[in-house]
C-alpha positions in Angstrom: -21.2 -71.4 -59.2 -21.1 -67.8 -60.1 -17.4 -67.0 -59.6 -17.7 -63.2 -60.1 -20.3 -63.1 -57.3 -18.2 -65.3 -55.1 -15.1 -63.2 -55.7 -16.9 -60.0 -54.9 -18.5 -61.4 -51.7 -15.1 -62.7 -50.5 -13.4 -59.4 -51.2 -16.1 -57.6 -49.2 -15.9 -60.0 -46.3 -12.1 -59.7 -46.1 -12.2 -55.9 -46.5 -14.8 -55.6 -43.7 -12.8 -57.9 -41.5 -9.9 -55.5 -41.9 -12.2 -52.6 -41.0 -11.5 -50.4 -44.0 -13.9 -48.7 -46.5 -13.9 -49.6 -50.1 -12.8 -46.0 -50.9 -9.9 -46.0 -48.5 -8.7 -49.4 -49.8 -8.9 -48.2 -53.4 -6.9 -45.1 -52.7 -4.3 -47.1 -50.6 -3.9 -49.4 -53.7 -3.2 -46.3 -55.8 -6.4 -46.7 -57.7 -9.4 -44.5 -58.3 -11.7 -44.2 -55.3 -14.3 -46.5 -56.9 -11.9 -49.3 -57.8 -12.9 -51.7 -55.0 -16.5 -50.7 -55.2 -16.6 -51.7 -58.9 -15.1 -55.1 -58.0 -17.5 -55.7 -55.1 -20.5 -54.7 -57.3 -19.4 -57.2 -60.0 -18.8 -54.6 -62.6 -15.1 -55.6 -63.1 -12.4 -58.0 -61.9 -8.9 -57.0 -61.0 -5.9 -57.9 -63.2 -3.7 -60.6 -61.8 -1.2 -58.0 -60.5 -4.1 -56.1 -59.0 -5.3 -59.2 -57.3 -1.9 -59.7 -55.7 -1.8 -56.1 -54.5 -5.3 -56.7 -53.0 -4.0 -59.8 -51.2 -1.0 -57.9 -49.9 -3.1 -55.1 -48.7 -5.5 -57.5 -46.9 -2.5 -59.4 -45.5 -3.9 -62.6 -47.0 -2.1 -65.2 -49.1 -3.7 -65.6 -52.5 -4.4 -69.3 -51.8 -6.2 -68.3 -48.6 -8.3 -65.8 -50.5 -9.7 -68.6 -52.5 -10.1 -71.1 -49.6 -13.8 -70.9 -48.5 -13.0 -73.0 -45.5 -10.7 -70.3 -44.1 -13.2 -67.8 -42.8 -10.7 -65.4 -41.4 -7.4 -65.8 -43.3 -5.7 -62.8 -41.8 -6.3 -64.0 -38.2 -5.4 -67.6 -39.3 -2.0 -66.4 -40.5 -1.4 -64.5 -37.3 -2.3 -67.5 -35.2 0.0 -69.8 -37.3 2.9 -67.3 -36.8 2.3 -67.1 -33.0 1.9 -70.9 -32.6 5.1 -71.5 -34.5 7.0 -69.8 -31.7 5.6 -72.0 -29.0 7.2 -75.0 -27.4 5.7 -78.4 -28.4 3.8 -78.7 -25.1 2.2 -75.3 -25.5 1.4 -75.9 -29.2 -0.3 -79.2 -28.1 -2.3 -77.3 -25.5 -3.4 -74.8 -28.1 -4.4 -77.6 -30.5 -6.5 -79.2 -27.8 -8.2 -75.8 -27.1 -9.0 -75.5 -30.9 -10.3 -79.0 -31.0 -12.6 -78.3 -28.1 -13.9 -75.1 -29.7 -14.6 -76.7 -33.1 -16.5 -79.7 -31.8 
């Protein structure tokens, strides 16, 4: 597996899901306007602290960034937070709906 390519594609996917341009994301992170573009085009990788800032910006836990089975980690986190506030009966109902949708 080419991890540089995978990382770049995952970053692009999550950035697009958030609906922000690479330039705007770069500037929001306090970087040059080409920072995210360079990562997405596999010319560089972020530092560890840069990666954590990227995750924070995308509202994605670092472990979810690397989980290929979590297609939409931002939405998954939001759903988990909302379900945590439900009664057991309502949570069971939501679980049944999810099972029906994923079969």
